C-alpha positions as CSV (number, residue, x, y, z in Angstrom):
1,M,150.6,81.6,95.2
2,T,149.7,84.3,92.7
3,I,147.5,81.9,90.7
4,A,145.8,80.8,94.0
5,I,145.0,84.4,94.9
6,L,143.6,85.0,91.4
7,M,141.5,81.9,91.4
8,F,140.2,82.8,94.9
9,F,139.1,86.3,93.8
10,V,137.5,84.9,90.7
11,I,135.5,82.4,92.8
12,L,134.5,85.1,95.2
13,F,133.4,87.5,92.4
14,V,131.3,84.9,90.7
15,L,129.7,83.8,93.9
16,M,129.0,87.4,94.9
17,C,127.3,88.2,91.5
18,I,125.2,85.0,91.6
19,L,124.0,85.5,95.2
20,R,123.5,89.2,94.7
21,M,121.1,88.4,91.8
22,A,119.3,86.0,94.1
23,R,119.2,88.8,96.8
24,I,121.3,86.8,99.2
25,G,123.8,88.7,101.3
26,A,127.5,88.7,100.8
27,L,128.2,86.7,104.0
28,V,127.1,83.4,102.3
29,A,129.4,84.2,99.4
30,F,132.3,84.6,101.8
31,L,131.4,81.3,103.6
32,I,131.1,79.3,100.3
33,A,134.3,80.9,98.9
34,G,136.1,79.7,102.1
35,V,134.7,76.2,101.6
36,I,135.7,76.0,97.9
37,S,139.2,77.5,98.4
38,G,139.8,75.5,101.6
39,P,141.8,72.3,102.1
40,Y,138.9,70.0,101.3
41,V,138.0,71.3,97.8
42,L,140.6,73.2,95.7
43,N,143.2,73.4,98.5
44,L,144.1,77.0,97.5
45,F,144.8,77.9,101.1
46,Q,145.2,76.2,104.4
47,L,143.4,77.4,107.6
48,S,146.5,78.8,109.1
49,E,147.1,81.1,112.0
50,T,147.2,84.0,109.6
51,W,143.6,83.4,108.5
52,T,142.5,82.9,112.1
53,F,144.2,86.1,113.1
54,L,142.5,88.1,110.3
55,G,139.2,86.5,111.4
56,D,139.8,87.6,115.0
57,L,140.3,91.2,113.7
58,G,137.0,90.9,112.0
59,I,135.3,90.1,115.3
60,L,137.0,93.1,116.9
61,F,135.7,95.4,114.2
62,L,132.2,93.9,114.5
63,W,132.1,94.6,118.3
64,F,133.5,98.1,117.8
65,N,130.7,98.9,115.3
66,L,128.2,97.6,117.9
67,G,129.7,99.9,120.5
68,L,129.3,102.8,118.1
69,E,125.6,102.1,117.9
70,I,125.0,102.3,121.7
71,N,126.1,104.4,124.6
72,M,125.8,104.2,128.4
73,R,122.5,106.0,128.5
74,R,121.0,103.8,125.7
75,L,122.4,100.7,127.4
76,W,120.8,101.6,130.6
77,D,117.5,102.4,128.8
78,M,117.6,98.9,127.2
79,R,118.4,97.1,130.4
80,R,115.0,95.5,130.7
81,T,115.1,94.2,127.1
82,I,118.7,93.0,127.4
83,F,118.3,91.1,130.7
84,G,114.6,90.3,130.3
85,F,114.2,89.3,126.7
86,G,117.8,88.1,126.4
87,A,117.7,85.9,129.5
88,A,114.3,84.5,128.7
89,Q,115.4,83.6,125.2
90,V,118.5,81.7,126.4
91,L,116.6,79.9,129.2
92,M,113.7,78.9,126.8
93,V,116.1,77.5,124.2
94,A,118.1,75.7,126.8
95,F,114.9,74.3,128.4
96,M,113.7,73.0,125.1
97,M,117.0,71.6,124.0
98,F,118.1,69.8,127.2
99,P,115.5,67.0,127.3
100,I,116.0,66.3,123.6
101,L,119.8,66.1,124.0
102,T,119.4,63.9,127.1
103,G,117.1,61.5,125.2
104,L,119.1,61.3,121.9
105,T,122.7,61.2,123.3
106,T,124.8,59.4,125.9
107,W,126.4,62.6,127.1
108,S,126.6,63.5,130.8
109,M,124.1,65.9,132.3
110,L,126.9,68.6,132.3
111,G,127.6,67.9,128.7
112,C,123.9,68.3,127.7
113,I,123.6,71.5,129.7
114,M,126.7,72.9,128.0
115,V,125.5,72.1,124.5
116,A,122.0,73.4,125.2
117,L,123.5,76.7,126.3
118,L,125.9,76.8,123.3
119,F,123.0,76.2,120.9
120,A,121.1,79.1,122.6
121,M,123.8,81.5,121.4
122,S,123.4,83.0,118.0
123,S,125.9,84.5,115.5
124,T,126.4,88.1,116.5
125,S,128.6,88.8,113.5
126,E,126.1,87.5,110.9
127,D,123.0,88.8,112.5
128,I,124.3,92.4,113.0
129,Q,125.5,92.4,109.4
130,L,122.2,91.1,108.1
131,L,120.3,93.8,110.1
132,T,122.6,96.5,108.8
133,D,122.3,95.3,105.2
134,R,118.5,95.3,105.5
135,N,118.5,98.7,107.1
136,Q,116.7,97.3,110.1
137,L,119.3,97.7,112.9
138,N,117.6,100.9,114.2
139,T,114.0,99.6,114.0
140,N,112.2,98.3,117.0
141,M,112.8,94.7,115.8
142,G,116.4,95.4,115.2
143,R,116.9,96.9,118.7
144,Q,115.3,94.0,120.4
145,T,117.4,91.5,118.3
146,F,120.5,93.5,119.2
147,S,119.5,93.4,122.9
148,I,119.3,89.6,122.8
149,L,122.6,89.3,121.0
150,L,124.2,91.6,123.6
151,F,122.9,89.5,126.5
152,Q,124.2,86.4,124.8
153,D,127.7,87.9,124.4
154,L,127.7,89.0,128.0
155,L,126.7,85.5,129.0
156,S,129.8,84.3,127.2
157,I,131.9,85.6,130.1
158,P,130.5,83.2,132.8
159,L,130.3,80.4,130.3
160,L,134.0,80.7,129.6
161,A,134.6,80.9,133.4
162,M,132.6,77.6,133.7
163,L,134.9,75.6,131.5
164,P,136.6,74.0,134.5
165,V,133.2,72.5,135.4
166,F,132.9,70.8,132.1
167,A,136.5,69.6,132.5
168,G,135.5,68.0,135.8
169,K,137.5,70.4,137.9
170,S,136.5,72.5,140.9
171,F,134.6,75.7,140.5
172,N,133.9,78.5,143.0
173,L,130.7,80.2,141.8
174,G,130.7,82.8,144.5
175,A,134.2,84.0,143.8
176,T,133.6,84.1,140.1
177,A,130.4,86.2,140.6
178,I,132.3,88.7,142.8
179,D,135.1,88.9,140.2
180,I,132.6,89.6,137.4
181,L,130.8,92.3,139.5
182,V,134.0,94.1,140.5
183,L,135.2,94.0,136.9
184,S,131.8,95.3,135.6
185,V,131.8,98.3,138.0
186,A,135.5,99.0,137.1
187,L,134.7,99.0,133.4
188,I,131.8,101.4,133.7
189,V,133.8,103.8,135.8
190,G,136.7,103.5,133.4
191,V,134.5,104.2,130.4
192,V,133.2,107.4,132.0
193,V,136.5,108.7,133.2
194,I,138.7,107.8,130.2
195,G,136.1,108.9,127.7
196,R,135.7,112.4,129.3
197,F,139.3,113.2,130.3
198,V,141.4,111.2,127.8
199,L,139.6,110.2,124.6
200,N,137.7,113.5,123.9
201,P,140.9,115.7,124.1
202,L,142.9,113.2,122.1
203,M,140.3,113.0,119.3
204,R,140.0,116.8,119.3
205,L,143.7,117.0,118.8
206,V,143.7,114.4,116.0
207,A,140.8,116.1,114.3
208,R,142.6,119.5,114.2
209,L,145.4,117.8,112.2
210,K,142.8,117.3,109.4
211,S,144.6,114.1,108.5
212,R,142.5,111.1,107.5
213,E,145.3,108.7,108.1
214,A,145.9,110.1,111.6
215,F,142.2,109.9,112.4
216,V,141.9,106.3,111.3
217,L,145.1,105.2,113.2
218,A,143.7,106.9,116.3
219,V,140.5,104.9,116.1
220,M,142.3,101.6,115.5
221,L,144.7,102.3,118.3
222,N,141.7,102.9,120.6
223,I,140.3,99.5,119.5
224,I,143.5,97.6,120.1
225,V,144.3,99.2,123.4
226,W,141.0,98.3,124.9
227,A,141.1,94.8,123.5
228,C,144.5,94.3,125.1
229,V,143.2,95.6,128.4
230,M,140.4,93.1,128.4
231,N,142.8,90.3,127.4
232,L,145.1,91.2,130.3
233,I,142.3,91.0,132.9
234,G,141.0,87.7,131.4
235,L,137.9,89.0,129.6
236,P,137.0,88.5,125.9
237,V,138.9,90.9,123.6
238,G,135.6,91.6,121.8
239,L,134.3,93.3,124.9
240,G,137.2,95.7,124.8
241,A,136.4,96.6,121.2
242,F,132.8,97.1,122.2
243,L,133.9,99.5,125.0
244,A,136.1,101.4,122.5
245,G,133.0,101.9,120.3
246,M,130.9,103.0,123.2
247,L,133.5,105.6,124.2
248,L,133.5,107.1,120.7
249,S,129.7,106.9,120.5
250,E,129.6,109.6,123.2
251,T,131.6,112.0,121.1
252,I,130.8,114.3,118.1
253,Y,133.1,112.1,115.9
254,R,130.8,109.0,116.0
255,H,129.5,109.2,112.4
256,Q,132.9,110.1,110.9
257,V,134.5,107.2,112.8
258,S,131.9,104.9,111.4
259,A,132.4,106.1,107.9
260,E,136.2,105.9,108.0
261,I,136.3,102.5,109.7
262,S,133.5,100.8,107.7
263,P,135.7,99.6,104.8
264,Y,138.2,98.0,107.2
265,S,135.4,96.3,109.1
266,M,133.9,94.8,106.0
267,L,137.3,93.5,104.8
268,F,138.2,91.8,108.1
269,M,134.6,90.5,108.5
270,A,135.0,88.9,105.1
271,F,138.2,87.2,106.3
272,F,136.4,85.9,109.4
273,F,133.6,84.2,107.3
274,I,136.1,82.9,104.8
275,S,138.1,81.2,107.6
276,L,134.9,79.9,109.0
277,G,134.1,78.2,105.6
278,M,137.7,76.8,105.4
279,G,137.1,75.1,108.8
280,L,134.1,73.1,107.5
281,N,135.3,69.5,107.4
282,L,133.6,68.3,104.1
283,P,134.7,64.6,104.2
284,F,133.3,64.3,107.7
285,L,130.2,66.2,106.7
286,G,129.7,63.8,103.7
287,Q,130.1,60.8,105.9
288,Y,127.5,61.9,108.5
289,W,125.4,64.2,106.3
290,Y,122.1,62.8,107.6
291,V,123.1,63.5,111.2
292,V,124.2,67.0,110.4
293,L,121.1,67.7,108.3
294,A,118.8,66.4,111.1
295,G,120.8,68.5,113.6
296,V,120.5,71.7,111.6
297,A,116.8,71.2,111.0
298,G,116.3,70.5,114.7
299,L,118.3,73.5,115.8
300,L,116.6,75.9,113.5
301,I,113.1,74.7,114.3
302,I,113.5,74.5,118.1
303,K,115.3,77.9,118.4
304,F,112.7,79.5,116.1
305,L,109.8,78.2,118.2
306,A,111.5,79.1,121.5
307,I,112.3,82.6,120.6
308,F,108.9,83.2,118.9
309,I,107.1,82.1,122.0
310,V,109.2,84.3,124.3
311,A,108.7,87.3,121.9
312,R,104.9,86.8,121.8
313,V,104.7,86.5,125.6
314,R,106.5,89.8,125.8
315,H,103.8,91.3,123.5
316,V,106.2,91.8,120.5
317,P,104.1,92.2,117.3
318,T,103.8,88.9,115.3
319,P,105.8,90.1,112.2
320,D,108.6,91.3,114.5
321,S,108.5,88.1,116.5
322,V,108.8,86.0,113.4
323,M,111.8,88.1,112.1
324,I,113.6,88.0,115.5
325,A,113.1,84.2,115.8
326,L,114.3,83.6,112.2
327,I,117.3,85.8,112.4
328,L,118.5,84.3,115.8
329,A,117.6,80.7,114.9
330,Q,121.2,79.7,113.9
331,G,124.1,78.7,116.0
332,G,126.9,81.2,116.8
333,E,130.6,81.6,116.5
334,F,130.9,81.5,120.4
335,G,129.8,77.9,120.2
336,L,132.6,77.2,117.7
337,L,135.0,79.0,120.0
338,M,134.0,76.9,123.0
339,L,134.3,73.7,121.0
340,Q,137.7,74.6,119.7
341,T,138.8,75.7,123.2
342,M,137.7,72.4,124.7
343,K,139.5,70.5,121.9
344,G,142.7,72.5,122.4
345,A,142.5,72.1,126.2
346,G,141.9,68.4,126.1
347,I,138.4,68.7,127.8
348,D,136.6,65.4,126.9
349,A,133.1,66.4,128.1
350,L,131.9,65.3,124.6
351,P,133.3,62.7,122.3
352,Q,135.6,64.1,119.6
353,M,133.4,62.9,116.7
354,H,130.4,64.6,118.3
355,Q,132.3,67.8,118.6
356,E,132.9,67.7,114.8
357,I,129.2,67.1,114.2
358,L,128.3,70.0,116.4
359,T,130.8,72.3,114.6
360,A,129.3,71.3,111.2
361,I,125.7,71.9,112.5
362,I,126.6,75.4,113.7
363,I,128.5,76.4,110.5
364,V,125.7,75.1,108.2
365,S,123.0,76.9,110.2
366,I,125.0,80.1,109.8
367,M,125.2,79.6,106.1
368,L,121.4,78.9,105.8
369,T,120.1,82.0,107.7
370,P,120.5,84.6,104.9
371,I,118.9,82.1,102.5
372,L,115.9,81.5,104.8
373,L,115.5,85.3,105.1
374,V,115.3,85.6,101.4
375,V,112.7,82.9,101.2
376,F,110.7,84.6,104.0
377,D,110.8,87.9,102.3
378,W,109.5,86.3,99.1
379,L,106.7,84.5,100.8
380,R,105.6,87.6,102.7
381,H,105.9,89.9,99.7
382,H,103.6,87.5,97.7
383,G,101.1,87.4,100.6
384,I,101.6,83.7,101.3
385,I,102.4,84.3,105.0
386,L,101.6,87.2,107.4
387,S,99.2,88.6,104.8
388,K,97.1,90.3,107.6
389,Y,100.1,92.6,108.5
390,P,101.0,95.4,106.1
391,L,104.6,95.8,105.1
392,V,106.3,99.0,106.5
393,S,109.8,99.9,105.3
394,A,112.5,100.7,107.9
395,E,112.9,104.1,106.2
396,D,109.2,105.0,106.8
397,K,109.4,104.0,110.5
398,D,112.5,106.1,111.1
399,S,111.6,109.1,108.8
400,A,110.5,111.3,111.6
401,T,114.1,111.6,112.9
402,K,115.5,112.8,109.5
403,P,116.3,116.5,109.1
404,A,114.5,118.5,106.3
405,V,117.6,120.4,105.4
406,I,121.3,119.5,105.5
407,I,123.9,122.3,105.6
408,C,127.3,121.3,104.4
409,G,129.8,123.6,105.9
410,F,129.4,125.7,109.1
411,G,131.4,128.9,108.4
412,R,129.8,132.3,108.4
413,V,127.3,131.4,105.5
414,G,126.3,128.1,107.1
415,Q,125.7,129.7,110.5
416,I,123.4,132.4,109.1
417,I,121.4,129.8,107.2
418,A,121.1,127.6,110.3
419,Q,119.8,130.7,112.3
420,M,117.2,131.3,109.6
421,L,116.0,127.7,109.6
422,A,115.9,127.6,113.4
423,A,113.9,130.8,113.5
424,K,111.2,129.0,111.3
425,N,111.4,125.7,113.3
426,I,112.7,123.8,110.3
427,P,114.7,120.7,111.3
428,Y,118.3,120.8,110.0
429,V,121.7,119.4,110.6
430,A,125.0,121.2,109.8
431,I,128.1,119.2,109.0
432,D,131.7,120.4,109.1
433,L,135.2,119.1,109.4
434,D,136.5,122.0,111.5
435,V,136.3,120.7,115.0
436,N,136.6,124.2,116.5
437,A,133.6,125.5,114.5
438,V,131.6,122.4,115.5
439,M,132.4,122.7,119.2
440,M,131.7,126.5,119.3
441,G,128.5,125.9,117.3
442,R,127.2,123.2,119.7
443,E,128.0,125.4,122.7
444,R,125.7,128.1,121.1
445,G,122.9,125.7,120.5
446,F,123.3,124.9,116.8
447,N,122.7,121.4,115.6
448,V,126.2,121.0,114.1
449,V,128.1,117.8,113.9
450,Y,131.6,116.6,112.9
451,G,132.0,114.9,109.5
452,N,133.2,114.9,106.0
453,T,130.3,115.9,103.7
454,A,132.0,114.2,100.7
455,N,131.7,110.9,102.4
456,D,128.7,108.8,101.4
457,S,128.3,107.0,104.7
458,V,128.5,110.3,106.7
459,M,125.8,111.9,104.7
460,R,123.5,108.8,105.0
461,D,124.1,108.6,108.7
462,Y,123.2,112.2,109.3
463,G,119.9,111.8,107.5
464,L,120.3,112.4,103.7
465,T,117.5,110.3,102.1
466,P,115.8,110.6,98.7
467,R,112.3,111.0,100.2
468,R,112.8,112.9,103.4
469,T,115.4,115.5,102.7
470,R,113.9,118.6,101.1
471,A,117.1,120.6,100.4
472,V,120.9,120.5,100.7
473,V,122.9,123.7,101.2
474,I,126.5,123.7,100.1
475,A,128.1,126.4,102.3
476,L,131.7,125.3,101.7
477,D,134.5,127.7,100.7
478,N,136.5,125.1,98.8
479,I,135.3,124.5,95.2
480,T,136.8,121.0,95.1
481,T,135.2,119.9,98.4
482,A,131.9,121.5,97.2
483,R,132.1,119.6,93.9
484,N,132.8,116.3,95.7
485,T,129.9,116.9,98.1
486,I,127.5,117.6,95.3
487,H,128.5,114.3,93.6
488,T,127.9,112.5,96.9
489,V,124.5,114.1,97.4
490,R,123.5,113.2,93.8
491,N,124.5,109.6,94.3
492,I,122.2,109.3,97.4
493,A,119.3,111.6,96.5
494,P,119.4,112.5,92.8
495,R,116.4,114.7,92.8
496,V,117.0,116.7,96.0
497,R,117.4,120.5,95.4
498,I,120.9,121.8,96.1
499,F,121.6,125.5,97.0
500,A,125.3,126.4,96.8
501,R,127.5,129.2,97.9
502,A,130.2,130.3,95.5
503,R,133.2,132.5,96.3
504,N,133.2,134.2,92.9
505,L,131.7,134.1,89.4
506,A,134.0,131.4,88.2
507,D,133.0,129.1,91.0
508,T,129.3,129.9,90.2
509,H,129.7,128.8,86.6
510,E,131.4,125.5,87.7
511,L,128.7,124.7,90.3
512,M,125.8,125.5,87.9
513,K,127.2,122.9,85.5
514,L,126.5,120.3,88.2
515,N,122.8,121.2,88.0
516,V,122.4,122.8,91.4
517,A,119.2,124.8,91.9
518,Q,121.1,128.0,92.8
519,A,124.7,129.0,93.1
520,L,125.2,132.6,94.4
521,P,128.7,134.2,94.2
522,E,129.1,135.9,97.6
523,T,131.5,138.6,96.2
524,I,129.1,139.7,93.5
525,E,125.9,139.5,95.7
526,S,127.6,141.5,98.4
527,S,128.5,144.1,95.7
528,F,124.9,144.1,94.6
529,M,123.7,144.8,98.2
530,L,126.3,147.6,98.6
531,G,125.4,149.1,95.1
532,S,121.7,149.0,96.0
533,G,122.3,151.1,99.0
534,V,124.3,153.6,97.0
535,L,121.6,153.9,94.3
536,S,118.8,154.2,96.9
537,H,120.7,157.0,98.6
538,L,121.1,158.8,95.2
539,G,117.3,158.7,94.7
540,V,116.9,155.7,92.4
541,S,113.5,154.0,93.0
542,D,113.3,150.5,94.5
543,G,111.6,149.2,91.4
544,K,114.3,150.4,89.1
545,I,117.0,149.0,91.4
546,T,115.3,145.6,91.4
547,E,114.9,145.7,87.6
548,L,118.6,146.5,87.2
549,L,119.7,143.7,89.6
550,N,117.4,141.1,87.8
551,S,119.0,142.1,84.4
552,M,122.5,141.7,85.9
553,R,121.6,138.3,87.4
554,A,120.0,137.0,84.2
555,D,121.5,134.0,82.4
556,N,123.9,133.2,85.3
557,Y,125.3,136.8,85.5
558,S,126.1,136.8,81.8
559,A,125.7,140.6,81.6
560,L,128.7,141.1,83.9
561,E,132.0,141.6,82.3
562,R,134.9,139.6,83.8
563,P,136.5,141.7,86.6
564,V,140.1,142.7,86.5
565,A,140.8,140.7,89.6
566,D,138.3,137.9,90.3
567,I,139.4,137.0,93.9
568,A,137.5,136.4,97.1
């Protein structure tokens, strides 16, 4: 077992390095690693219930992260895109797929309808990860792609409810529609009530503990509880995780939650794609390779054309239309889930061999999407395609929302600096881990948020960028936290100017070693102010007082002797 694990990680590491050099995302590395280590190649692992369980957790974390990116107001604002663009895309793909499937197969009409709808679904897990890796999730193209994916996943509810139709059993459409409507209303009310009266007080209590472990456990408990609730009422557990994310997206803890949960999300998402690769039946794929190849090509081309047409009809710019169509052209994990469910339930709407071919087509299409995106980027970068449309980076599109100054710490020093910036209409954001300071600051109109300034993801999420950020203020009273924050800032924006607050002269010396632009010891500077007042009262001119202070500040306060007691 130990050798198998070692070999697996060596395979994964080599694949990751090779694909990274080729600028292909990590998802393909996970898929190929699953194929190689699976039962049909090296047989290091079997696709057991444990792997499936870990993959299911990956889906939960994916849906939770989606929920964090959206809230009730934004969902309502996107309703036309979700139910307009999303519905049009699904109908167009199904409309183009149905006659082809009817002409090429001997399936029943219901079977062709089902497969056409399954092919209309895309891989939410892969597409969201691709958009995130490419920093495009919050662009106009990314939001429209997300809207389509969200509609597809909402569509999974009635499709699952329609399984009895494909099994040849009775189905009451009216009763099912009423059930879905009642459940939707109940979920919306539940989100509002529980979020306001239960989750907010609970997270505030956990935040006051200042325990990272308690914070992470509270978030995970929130995910699992909502997933269990959805499972009990017969809805997909992923919808519960999505609601859990939406609840937390309404709170001040959103970015800290995202930062803390991100490593776990990536880990379990890796397990999902590895298990997906393990499930690819290579002997069967080799026997019917020409059918699978033709199916993959047909799926990608038809979906690309269908989505591109719908996007252009909705007046989406040509480059965005191409990107949306290319990202969504593959099959999705919901199709795999439906085929597996039909197989387990003994539903024979499709021949068993054809179900295996459909499974292989969907998996291979998922594996090809990141590669196709790399090819597309290369062709566009070299002006071979879309040369009439200039390239605009996602960072440039979103730069207007970034603060010019980031204040780390919102104690007495941070509050005064925030007041000074606000008085001059300079955009800023203050970040602090003290939930009481954050809540009081927000009540008084300050732009202060909850988060750990030493966390790379938190600083990026709150707007720290190499180009846009003009200054960072370290207003923390703990030298260790200040040092860690400076290292984080330097990793993200090496050239940004940092202005630090120090408690005493010793802290000033330590901070200056980290190449900050300025580090003022508050005890000494307050003494200077007090001394200036005394000298002025005694008749010393302002010019001589300024000259004296400048000489005492020279060379990082080197003229000052070490005080008897250097305390704050």
